[in-house]
N, CA, C and O atoms as a Maestro MAE file, in Angstrom:
{
 s_m_m2io_version
 :::
 2.0.0
}

f_m_ct {
 s_m_title
 :::
 protein
 m_atom[280] {
  # First column is atom index #
  i_m_mmod_type
  r_m_x_coord
  r_m_y_coord
  r_m_z_coord
  i_m_residue_number
  s_m_chain_name
  s_m_pdb_residue_name
  s_m_pdb_atom_name
  i_m_atomic_number
  :::
  1 25 -87.990 76.906 36.700 1 A "MET " " N  " 7
  2 3 -88.544 75.604 36.490 1 A "MET " " CA " 6
  3 2 -87.583 74.772 35.659 1 A "MET " " C  " 6
  4 15 -86.730 75.316 34.958 1 A "MET " " O  " 8
  5 25 -87.714 73.508 35.733 2 A "HIS " " N  " 7
  6 3 -86.838 72.579 35.034 2 A "HIS " " CA " 6
  7 2 -87.686 71.565 34.256 2 A "HIS " " C  " 6
  8 15 -88.747 71.143 34.715 2 A "HIS " " O  " 8
  9 25 -87.197 71.185 33.073 3 A "LYS " " N  " 7
  10 3 -87.885 70.174 32.266 3 A "LYS " " CA " 6
  11 2 -86.857 69.460 31.440 3 A "LYS " " C  " 6
  12 15 -85.968 70.078 30.854 3 A "LYS " " O  " 8
  13 25 -86.985 68.123 31.393 4 A "GLY " " N  " 7
  14 3 -86.099 67.319 30.614 4 A "GLY " " CA " 6
  15 2 -86.900 66.164 29.965 4 A "GLY " " C  " 6
  16 15 -88.017 65.848 30.377 4 A "GLY " " O  " 8
  17 25 -86.310 65.576 28.982 5 A "TYR " " N  " 7
  18 3 -86.899 64.405 28.286 5 A "TYR " " CA " 6
  19 2 -85.814 63.325 28.281 5 A "TYR " " C  " 6
  20 15 -84.739 63.483 27.702 5 A "TYR " " O  " 8
  21 25 -86.149 62.222 28.953 6 A "ARG " " N  " 7
  22 3 -85.187 61.127 29.128 6 A "ARG " " CA " 6
  23 2 -83.893 61.644 29.765 6 A "ARG " " C  " 6
  24 15 -83.939 62.170 30.877 6 A "ARG " " O  " 8
  25 25 -82.776 61.516 29.117 7 A "ASP " " N  " 7
  26 3 -81.514 61.958 29.708 7 A "ASP " " CA " 6
  27 2 -81.139 63.402 29.276 7 A "ASP " " C  " 6
  28 15 -80.068 63.898 29.628 7 A "ASP " " O  " 8
  29 25 -82.013 64.051 28.527 8 A "ARG " " N  " 7
  30 3 -81.704 65.379 27.994 8 A "ARG " " CA " 6
  31 2 -82.350 66.486 28.800 8 A "ARG " " C  " 6
  32 15 -83.575 66.514 28.918 8 A "ARG " " O  " 8
  33 25 -81.581 67.387 29.352 9 A "LYS " " N  " 7
  34 3 -82.126 68.540 30.082 9 A "LYS " " CA " 6
  35 2 -82.461 69.595 29.036 9 A "LYS " " C  " 6
  36 15 -81.605 70.006 28.252 9 A "LYS " " O  " 8
  37 25 -83.717 70.026 29.034 10 A "VAL " " N  " 7
  38 3 -84.163 71.001 28.060 10 A "VAL " " CA " 6
  39 2 -84.203 72.394 28.671 10 A "VAL " " C  " 6
  40 15 -83.723 73.350 28.062 10 A "VAL " " O  " 8
  41 25 -84.753 72.518 29.832 11 A "LEU " " N  " 7
  42 3 -84.800 73.810 30.568 11 A "LEU " " CA " 6
  43 2 -84.262 73.636 31.968 11 A "LEU " " C  " 6
  44 15 -84.587 72.660 32.644 11 A "LEU " " O  " 8
  45 25 -83.460 74.554 32.401 12 A "GLN " " N  " 7
  46 3 -82.945 74.604 33.761 12 A "GLN " " CA " 6
  47 2 -83.053 76.038 34.267 12 A "GLN " " C  " 6
  48 15 -82.466 76.953 33.691 12 A "GLN " " O  " 8
  49 25 -83.787 76.222 35.318 13 A "GLY " " N  " 7
  50 3 -83.870 77.547 35.919 13 A "GLY " " CA " 6
  51 2 -84.643 78.549 35.080 13 A "GLY " " C  " 6
  52 15 -84.402 79.752 35.181 13 A "GLY " " O  " 8
  53 25 -85.554 78.084 34.266 14 A "ALA " " N  " 7
  54 3 -86.312 79.023 33.398 14 A "ALA " " CA " 6
  55 2 -87.248 79.866 34.261 14 A "ALA " " C  " 6
  56 15 -87.884 79.367 35.190 14 A "ALA " " O  " 8
  57 25 -87.317 81.138 33.936 15 A "ASP " " N  " 7
  58 3 -88.178 82.106 34.650 15 A "ASP " " CA " 6
  59 2 -88.712 83.089 33.646 15 A "ASP " " C  " 6
  60 15 -87.930 83.783 32.996 15 A "ASP " " O  " 8
  61 25 -90.014 83.177 33.496 16 A "LEU " " N  " 7
  62 3 -90.648 84.088 32.550 16 A "LEU " " CA " 6
  63 2 -91.798 84.783 33.226 16 A "LEU " " C  " 6
  64 15 -92.644 84.120 33.826 16 A "LEU " " O  " 8
  65 25 -91.861 86.073 33.152 17 A "ARG " " N  " 7
  66 3 -92.989 86.831 33.719 17 A "ARG " " CA " 6
  67 2 -93.535 87.733 32.657 17 A "ARG " " C  " 6
  68 15 -92.818 88.563 32.099 17 A "ARG " " O  " 8
  69 25 -94.817 87.573 32.373 18 A "VAL " " N  " 7
  70 3 -95.524 88.409 31.383 18 A "VAL " " CA " 6
  71 2 -96.763 88.920 32.102 18 A "VAL " " C  " 6
  72 15 -97.564 88.144 32.623 18 A "VAL " " O  " 8
  73 25 -96.898 90.202 32.120 19 A "ARG " " N  " 7
  74 3 -98.044 90.856 32.795 19 A "ARG " " CA " 6
  75 2 -99.209 91.006 31.835 19 A "ARG " " C  " 6
  76 15 -99.042 90.945 30.617 19 A "ARG " " O  " 8
  77 25 -100.385 91.201 32.398 20 A "ALA " " N  " 7
  78 3 -101.603 91.359 31.610 20 A "ALA " " CA " 6
  79 2 -101.429 92.514 30.606 20 A "ALA " " C  " 6
  80 15 -100.979 93.605 30.956 20 A "ALA " " O  " 8
  81 25 -101.791 92.240 29.386 21 A "GLY " " N  " 7
  82 3 -101.699 93.259 28.337 21 A "GLY " " CA " 6
  83 2 -100.385 93.250 27.597 21 A "GLY " " C  " 6
  84 15 -100.264 93.882 26.547 21 A "GLY " " O  " 8
  85 25 -99.382 92.537 28.128 22 A "GLN " " N  " 7
  86 3 -98.067 92.463 27.487 22 A "GLN " " CA " 6
  87 2 -98.098 91.364 26.438 22 A "GLN " " C  " 6
  88 15 -98.893 90.428 26.530 22 A "GLN " " O  " 8
  89 25 -97.243 91.479 25.457 23 A "VAL " " N  " 7
  90 3 -97.003 90.438 24.462 23 A "VAL " " CA " 6
  91 2 -95.562 90.015 24.594 23 A "VAL " " C  " 6
  92 15 -94.676 90.863 24.700 23 A "VAL " " O  " 8
  93 25 -95.308 88.725 24.590 24 A "ALA " " N  " 7
  94 3 -93.938 88.216 24.731 24 A "ALA " " CA " 6
  95 2 -93.581 87.406 23.501 24 A "ALA " " C  " 6
  96 15 -94.416 86.686 22.953 24 A "ALA " " O  " 8
  97 25 -92.351 87.527 23.079 25 A "ALA " " N  " 7
  98 3 -91.818 86.730 21.985 25 A "ALA " " CA " 6
  99 2 -90.695 85.885 22.533 25 A "ALA " " C  " 6
  100 15 -89.838 86.395 23.254 25 A "ALA " " O  " 8
  101 25 -90.677 84.616 22.212 26 A "VAL " " N  " 7
  102 3 -89.611 83.717 22.677 26 A "VAL " " CA " 6
  103 2 -88.815 83.328 21.431 26 A "VAL " " C  " 6
  104 15 -89.341 82.733 20.490 26 A "VAL " " O  " 8
  105 25 -87.546 83.678 21.459 27 A "ILE " " N  " 7
  106 3 -86.669 83.403 20.310 27 A "ILE " " CA " 6
  107 2 -85.464 82.581 20.769 27 A "ILE " " C  " 6
  108 15 -85.070 82.621 21.934 27 A "ILE " " O  " 8
  109 25 -84.898 81.846 19.835 28 A "GLY " " N  " 7
  110 3 -83.720 81.057 20.130 28 A "GLY " " CA " 6
  111 2 -83.471 80.052 19.034 28 A "GLY " " C  " 6
  112 15 -84.291 79.875 18.133 28 A "GLY " " O  " 8
  113 25 -82.346 79.406 19.117 29 A "ALA " " N  " 7
  114 3 -81.945 78.414 18.138 29 A "ALA " " CA " 6
  115 2 -82.876 77.185 18.184 29 A "ALA " " C  " 6
  116 15 -83.571 76.956 19.175 29 A "ALA " " O  " 8
  117 25 -82.873 76.419 17.112 30 A "ASN " " N  " 7
  118 3 -83.595 75.164 17.099 30 A "ASN " " CA " 6
  119 2 -83.095 74.278 18.237 30 A "ASN " " C  " 6
  120 15 -81.891 74.159 18.463 30 A "ASN " " O  " 8
  121 25 -84.036 73.657 18.950 31 A "GLY " " N  " 7
  122 3 -83.667 72.763 20.045 31 A "GLY " " CA " 6
  123 2 -83.335 73.449 21.332 31 A "GLY " " C  " 6
  124 15 -82.851 72.799 22.259 31 A "GLY " " O  " 8
  125 25 -83.580 74.769 21.438 32 A "SER " " N  " 7
  126 3 -83.181 75.471 22.656 32 A "SER " " CA " 6
  127 2 -84.249 75.439 23.757 32 A "SER " " C  " 6
  128 15 -84.015 75.934 24.859 32 A "SER " " O  " 8
  129 25 -85.415 74.861 23.465 33 A "GLY " " N  " 7
  130 3 -86.448 74.727 24.519 33 A "GLY " " CA " 6
  131 2 -87.615 75.705 24.377 33 A "GLY " " C  " 6
  132 15 -88.422 75.809 25.301 33 A "GLY " " O  " 8
  133 25 -87.737 76.411 23.286 34 A "LYS " " N  " 7
  134 3 -88.820 77.413 23.145 34 A "LYS " " CA " 6
  135 2 -90.184 76.712 23.193 34 A "LYS " " C  " 6
  136 15 -91.052 77.120 23.965 34 A "LYS " " O  " 8
  137 25 -90.379 75.711 22.419 35 A "SER " " N  " 7
  138 3 -91.694 75.006 22.417 35 A "SER " " CA " 6
  139 2 -91.999 74.404 23.766 35 A "SER " " C  " 6
  140 15 -93.140 74.446 24.226 35 A "SER " " O  " 8
  141 25 -90.996 73.846 24.401 36 A "THR " " N  " 7
  142 3 -91.171 73.256 25.728 36 A "THR " " CA " 6
  143 2 -91.619 74.324 26.722 36 A "THR " " C  " 6
  144 15 -92.550 74.118 27.500 36 A "THR " " O  " 8
  145 25 -90.937 75.470 26.679 37 A "LEU " " N  " 7
  146 3 -91.320 76.583 27.598 37 A "LEU " " CA " 6
  147 2 -92.745 76.999 27.362 37 A "LEU " " C  " 6
  148 15 -93.501 77.175 28.318 37 A "LEU " " O  " 8
  149 25 -93.141 77.165 26.103 38 A "LEU " " N  " 7
  150 3 -94.504 77.611 25.813 38 A "LEU " " CA " 6
  151 2 -95.550 76.564 26.196 38 A "LEU " " C  " 6
  152 15 -96.637 76.905 26.663 38 A "LEU " " O  " 8
  153 25 -95.215 75.295 25.997 39 A "ARG " " N  " 7
  154 3 -96.109 74.210 26.395 39 A "ARG " " CA " 6
  155 2 -96.279 74.167 27.915 39 A "ARG " " C  " 6
  156 15 -97.373 73.900 28.412 39 A "ARG " " O  " 8
  157 25 -95.210 74.426 28.640 40 A "LEU " " N  " 7
  158 3 -95.273 74.525 30.097 40 A "LEU " " CA " 6
  159 2 -96.184 75.687 30.507 40 A "LEU " " C  " 6
  160 15 -97.052 75.523 31.364 40 A "LEU " " O  " 8
  161 25 -95.987 76.857 29.897 41 A "CYS " " N  " 7
  162 3 -96.753 78.035 30.222 41 A "CYS " " CA " 6
  163 2 -98.236 77.818 29.931 41 A "CYS " " C  " 6
  164 15 -99.084 78.312 30.675 41 A "CYS " " O  " 8
  165 25 -98.567 77.084 28.858 42 A "ALA " " N  " 7
  166 3 -99.951 76.828 28.504 42 A "ALA " " CA " 6
  167 2 -100.557 75.727 29.331 42 A "ALA " " C  " 6
  168 15 -101.761 75.492 29.231 42 A "ALA " " O  " 8
  169 25 -99.769 75.026 30.160 43 A "GLY " " N  " 7
  170 3 -100.283 73.960 30.959 43 A "GLY " " CA " 6
  171 2 -100.473 72.631 30.234 43 A "GLY " " C  " 6
  172 15 -101.169 71.745 30.730 43 A "GLY " " O  " 8
  173 25 -99.864 72.493 29.075 44 A "LEU " " N  " 7
  174 3 -99.967 71.256 28.314 44 A "LEU " " CA " 6
  175 2 -99.046 70.174 28.838 44 A "LEU " " C  " 6
  176 15 -99.325 68.989 28.655 44 A "LEU " " O  " 8
  177 25 -97.957 70.551 29.485 45 A "ILE " " N  " 7
  178 3 -97.054 69.610 30.130 45 A "ILE " " CA " 6
  179 2 -96.676 70.177 31.494 45 A "ILE " " C  " 6
  180 15 -96.857 71.368 31.745 45 A "ILE " " O  " 8
  181 25 -96.152 69.330 32.375 46 A "ARG " " N  " 7
  182 3 -95.767 69.733 33.714 46 A "ARG " " CA " 6
  183 2 -94.246 69.815 33.833 46 A "ARG " " C  " 6
  184 15 -93.523 69.035 33.214 46 A "ARG " " O  " 8
  185 25 -93.774 70.764 34.630 47 A "PRO " " N  " 7
  186 3 -92.315 70.828 34.849 47 A "PRO " " CA " 6
  187 2 -91.855 69.663 35.718 47 A "PRO " " C  " 6
  188 15 -92.627 69.142 36.523 47 A "PRO " " O  " 8
  189 25 -90.592 69.253 35.556 48 A "ASP " " N  " 7
  190 3 -90.019 68.240 36.432 48 A "ASP " " CA " 6
  191 2 -89.766 68.802 37.830 48 A "ASP " " C  " 6
  192 15 -89.928 68.105 38.832 48 A "ASP " " O  " 8
  193 25 -89.371 70.058 37.876 49 A "ARG " " N  " 7
  194 3 -89.154 70.798 39.120 49 A "ARG " " CA " 6
  195 2 -89.658 72.176 38.940 49 A "ARG " " C  " 6
  196 15 -89.665 72.697 37.824 49 A "ARG " " O  " 8
  197 25 -90.091 72.801 40.030 50 A "GLY " " N  " 7
  198 3 -90.600 74.165 39.983 50 A "GLY " " CA " 6
  199 2 -92.079 74.197 39.710 50 A "GLY " " C  " 6
  200 15 -92.769 73.180 39.784 50 A "GLY " " O  " 8
  201 25 -92.548 75.366 39.396 51 A "GLN " " N  " 7
  202 3 -93.987 75.519 39.193 51 A "GLN " " CA " 6
  203 2 -94.289 76.574 38.159 51 A "GLN " " C  " 6
  204 15 -93.467 77.443 37.866 51 A "GLN " " O  " 8
  205 25 -95.500 76.480 37.607 52 A "VAL " " N  " 7
  206 3 -95.971 77.459 36.650 52 A "VAL " " CA " 6
  207 2 -97.197 78.115 37.293 52 A "VAL " " C  " 6
  208 15 -98.159 77.437 37.653 52 A "VAL " " O  " 8
  209 25 -97.148 79.423 37.428 53 A "LEU " " N  " 7
  210 3 -98.297 80.159 38.002 53 A "LEU " " CA " 6
  211 2 -98.938 80.956 36.878 53 A "LEU " " C  " 6
  212 15 -98.280 81.762 36.220 53 A "LEU " " O  " 8
  213 25 -100.229 80.725 36.664 54 A "ARG " " N  " 7
  214 3 -100.981 81.405 35.616 54 A "ARG " " CA " 6
  215 2 -102.171 82.098 36.297 54 A "ARG " " C  " 6
  216 15 -102.858 81.523 37.141 54 A "ARG " " O  " 8
  217 25 -102.375 83.319 35.904 55 A "ARG " " N  " 7
  218 3 -103.605 84.019 36.326 55 A "ARG " " CA " 6
  219 2 -104.306 84.432 35.043 55 A "ARG " " C  " 6
  220 15 -103.742 85.149 34.217 55 A "ARG " " O  " 8
  221 25 -105.511 83.985 34.888 56 A "GLY " " N  " 7
  222 3 -106.236 84.303 33.687 56 A "GLY " " CA " 6
  223 2 -105.938 83.322 32.566 56 A "GLY " " C  " 6
  224 15 -105.615 82.158 32.805 56 A "GLY " " O  " 8
  225 25 -106.052 83.803 31.360 57 A "THR " " N  " 7
  226 3 -105.926 82.933 30.185 57 A "THR " " CA " 6
  227 2 -104.586 83.103 29.516 57 A "THR " " C  " 6
  228 15 -104.068 84.216 29.430 57 A "THR " " O  " 8
  229 25 -104.019 82.019 29.042 58 A "VAL " " N  " 7
  230 3 -102.778 82.020 28.276 58 A "VAL " " CA " 6
  231 2 -103.114 81.560 26.882 58 A "VAL " " C  " 6
  232 15 -103.689 80.487 26.698 58 A "VAL " " O  " 8
  233 25 -102.758 82.368 25.890 59 A "GLY " " N  " 7
  234 3 -102.977 81.966 24.512 59 A "GLY " " CA " 6
  235 2 -101.737 81.238 23.964 59 A "GLY " " C  " 6
  236 15 -100.608 81.682 24.169 59 A "GLY " " O  " 8
  237 25 -101.961 80.132 23.274 60 A "TYR " " N  " 7
  238 3 -100.839 79.342 22.713 60 A "TYR " " CA " 6
  239 2 -101.266 78.815 21.371 60 A "TYR " " C  " 6
  240 15 -102.231 78.058 21.271 60 A "TYR " " O  " 8
  241 25 -100.549 79.213 20.330 61 A "VAL " " N  " 7
  242 3 -100.812 78.766 18.965 61 A "VAL " " CA " 6
  243 2 -99.570 78.037 18.457 61 A "VAL " " C  " 6
  244 15 -98.634 78.694 18.003 61 A "VAL " " O  " 8
  245 25 -99.527 76.748 18.514 62 A "PRO " " N  " 7
  246 3 -98.343 76.020 18.057 62 A "PRO " " CA " 6
  247 2 -98.171 76.089 16.528 62 A "PRO " " C  " 6
  248 15 -99.140 76.263 15.789 62 A "PRO " " O  " 8
  249 25 -96.960 75.953 16.092 63 A "GLN " " N  " 7
  250 3 -96.704 75.891 14.644 63 A "GLN " " CA " 6
  251 2 -97.245 74.551 14.154 63 A "GLN " " C  " 6
  252 15 -97.023 73.508 14.770 63 A "GLN " " O  " 8
  253 25 -97.957 74.605 13.035 64 A "ASP " " N  " 7
  254 3 -98.548 73.401 12.432 64 A "ASP " " CA " 6
  255 2 -97.655 72.905 11.339 64 A "ASP " " C  " 6
  256 15 -97.348 73.644 10.404 64 A "ASP " " O  " 8
  257 25 -97.233 71.678 11.433 65 A "GLY " " N  " 7
  258 3 -96.402 71.089 10.391 65 A "GLY " " CA " 6
  259 2 -97.181 70.379 9.339 65 A "GLY " " C  " 6
  260 15 -96.615 69.624 8.548 65 A "GLY " " O  " 8
  261 25 -98.486 70.603 9.309 66 A "GLY " " N  " 7
  262 3 -99.349 69.890 8.334 66 A "GLY " " CA " 6
  263 2 -99.249 70.442 6.940 66 A "GLY " " C  " 6
  264 15 -98.478 71.369 6.688 66 A "GLY " " O  " 8
  265 25 -100.003 69.896 6.049 67 A "SER " " N  " 7
  266 3 -99.990 70.343 4.669 67 A "SER " " CA " 6
  267 2 -100.851 71.585 4.490 67 A "SER " " C  " 6
  268 15 -101.708 71.904 5.314 67 A "SER " " O  " 8
  269 25 -100.595 72.263 3.399 68 A "THR " " N  " 7
  270 3 -101.378 73.493 3.070 68 A "THR " " CA " 6
  271 2 -102.475 73.111 2.075 68 A "THR " " C  " 6
  272 15 -102.289 72.252 1.212 68 A "THR " " O  " 8
  273 25 -103.613 73.771 2.222 69 A "ALA " " N  " 7
  274 3 -104.716 73.509 1.300 69 A "ALA " " CA " 6
  275 2 -104.743 74.591 0.211 69 A "ALA " " C  " 6
  276 15 -104.437 75.754 0.473 69 A "ALA " " O  " 8
  277 25 -105.103 74.203 -0.973 70 A "CYS " " N  " 7
  278 3 -105.207 75.156 -2.094 70 A "CYS " " CA " 6
  279 2 -106.630 75.350 -2.475 70 A "CYS " " C  " 6
  280 15 -106.925 76.113 -3.396 70 A "CYS " " O  " 8
  :::
 }
 m_bond[279] {
  # First column is bond index #
  i_m_from
  i_m_to
  i_m_order
  :::
  1 1 2 1
  2 2 3 1
  3 3 4 2
  4 3 5 1
  5 5 6 1
  6 6 7 1
  7 7 8 2
  8 7 9 1
  9 9 10 1
  10 10 11 1
  11 11 12 2
  12 11 13 1
  13 13 14 1
  14 14 15 1
  15 15 16 2
  16 15 17 1
  17 17 18 1
  18 18 19 1
  19 19 20 2
  20 19 21 1
  21 21 22 1
  22 22 23 1
  23 23 24 2
  24 23 25 1
  25 25 26 1
  26 26 27 1
  27 27 28 2
  28 27 29 1
  29 29 30 1
  30 30 31 1
  31 31 32 2
  32 31 33 1
  33 33 34 1
  34 34 35 1
  35 35 36 2
  36 35 37 1
  37 37 38 1
  38 38 39 1
  39 39 40 2
  40 39 41 1
  41 41 42 1
  42 42 43 1
  43 43 44 2
  44 43 45 1
  45 45 46 1
  46 46 47 1
  47 47 48 2
  48 47 49 1
  49 49 50 1
  50 50 51 1
  51 51 52 2
  52 51 53 1
  53 53 54 1
  54 54 55 1
  55 55 56 2
  56 55 57 1
  57 57 58 1
  58 58 59 1
  59 59 60 2
  60 59 61 1
  61 61 62 1
  62 62 63 1
  63 63 64 2
  64 63 65 1
  65 65 66 1
  66 66 67 1
  67 67 68 2
  68 67 69 1
  69 69 70 1
  70 70 71 1
  71 71 72 2
  72 71 73 1
  73 73 74 1
  74 74 75 1
  75 75 76 2
  76 75 77 1
  77 77 78 1
  78 78 79 1
  79 79 80 2
  80 79 81 1
  81 81 82 1
  82 82 83 1
  83 83 84 2
  84 83 85 1
  85 85 86 1
  86 86 87 1
  87 87 88 2
  88 87 89 1
  89 89 90 1
  90 90 91 1
  91 91 92 2
  92 91 93 1
  93 93 94 1
  94 94 95 1
  95 95 96 2
  96 95 97 1
  97 97 98 1
  98 98 99 1
  99 99 100 2
  100 99 101 1
  101 101 102 1
  102 102 103 1
  103 103 104 2
  104 103 105 1
  105 105 106 1
  106 106 107 1
  107 107 108 2
  108 107 109 1
  109 109 110 1
  110 110 111 1
  111 111 112 2
  112 111 113 1
  113 113 114 1
  114 114 115 1
  115 115 116 2
  116 115 117 1
  117 117 118 1
  118 118 119 1
  119 119 120 2
  120 119 121 1
  121 121 122 1
  122 122 123 1
  123 123 124 2
  124 123 125 1
  125 125 126 1
  126 126 127 1
  127 127 128 2
  128 127 129 1
  129 129 130 1
  130 130 131 1
  131 131 132 2
  132 131 133 1
  133 133 134 1
  134 134 135 1
  135 135 136 2
  136 135 137 1
  137 137 138 1
  138 138 139 1
  139 139 140 2
  140 139 141 1
  141 141 142 1
  142 142 143 1
  143 143 144 2
  144 143 145 1
  145 145 146 1
  146 146 147 1
  147 147 148 2
  148 147 149 1
  149 149 150 1
  150 150 151 1
  151 151 152 2
  152 151 153 1
  153 153 154 1
  154 154 155 1
  155 155 156 2
  156 155 157 1
  157 157 158 1
  158 158 159 1
  159 159 160 2
  160 159 161 1
  161 161 162 1
  162 162 163 1
  163 163 164 2
  164 163 165 1
  165 165 166 1
  166 166 167 1
  167 167 168 2
  168 167 169 1
  169 169 170 1
  170 170 171 1
  171 171 172 2
  172 171 173 1
  173 173 174 1
  174 174 175 1
  175 175 176 2
  176 175 177 1
  177 177 178 1
  178 178 179 1
  179 179 180 2
  180 179 181 1
  181 181 182 1
  182 182 183 1
  183 183 184 2
  184 183 185 1
  185 185 186 1
  186 186 187 1
  187 187 188 2
  188 187 189 1
  189 189 190 1
  190 190 191 1
  191 191 192 2
  192 191 193 1
  193 193 194 1
  194 194 195 1
  195 195 196 2
  196 195 197 1
  197 197 198 1
  198 198 199 1
  199 199 200 2
  200 199 201 1
  201 201 202 1
  202 202 203 1
  203 203 204 2
  204 203 205 1
  205 205 206 1
  206 206 207 1
  207 207 208 2
  208 207 209 1
  209 209 210 1
  210 210 211 1
  211 211 212 2
  212 211 213 1
  213 213 214 1
  214 214 215 1
  215 215 216 2
  216 215 217 1
  217 217 218 1
  218 218 219 1
  219 219 220 2
  220 219 221 1
  221 221 222 1
  222 222 223 1
  223 223 224 2
  224 223 225 1
  225 225 226 1
  226 226 227 1
  227 227 228 2
  228 227 229 1
  229 229 230 1
  230 230 231 1
  231 231 232 2
  232 231 233 1
  233 233 234 1
  234 234 235 1
  235 235 236 2
  236 235 237 1
  237 237 238 1
  238 238 239 1
  239 239 240 2
  240 239 241 1
  241 241 242 1
  242 242 243 1
  243 243 244 2
  244 243 245 1
  245 245 246 1
  246 246 247 1
  247 247 248 2
  248 247 249 1
  249 249 250 1
  250 250 251 1
  251 251 252 2
  252 251 253 1
  253 253 254 1
  254 254 255 1
  255 255 256 2
  256 255 257 1
  257 257 258 1
  258 258 259 1
  259 259 260 2
  260 259 261 1
  261 261 262 1
  262 262 263 1
  263 263 264 2
  264 263 265 1
  265 265 266 1
  266 266 267 1
  267 267 268 2
  268 267 269 1
  269 269 270 1
  270 270 271 1
  271 271 272 2
  272 271 273 1
  273 273 274 1
  274 274 275 1
  275 275 276 2
  276 275 277 1
  277 277 278 1
  278 278 279 1
  279 279 280 2
  :::
 }
}
């Protein structure tokens, strides 16, 4: 699948397969497309090309940049 924002290509030819019961970790440098990939997998955004196939439920917990409560 492919995804870009304006003139910037974020993902090209991304392919991820996770089977039921498996846990996947996505690692990489800042700006490498990790959040975009996970948002695509969760169905929050659509790919520019390609498709996302989901069977069942996908859990997605984004990092919160908010303040901490004391």
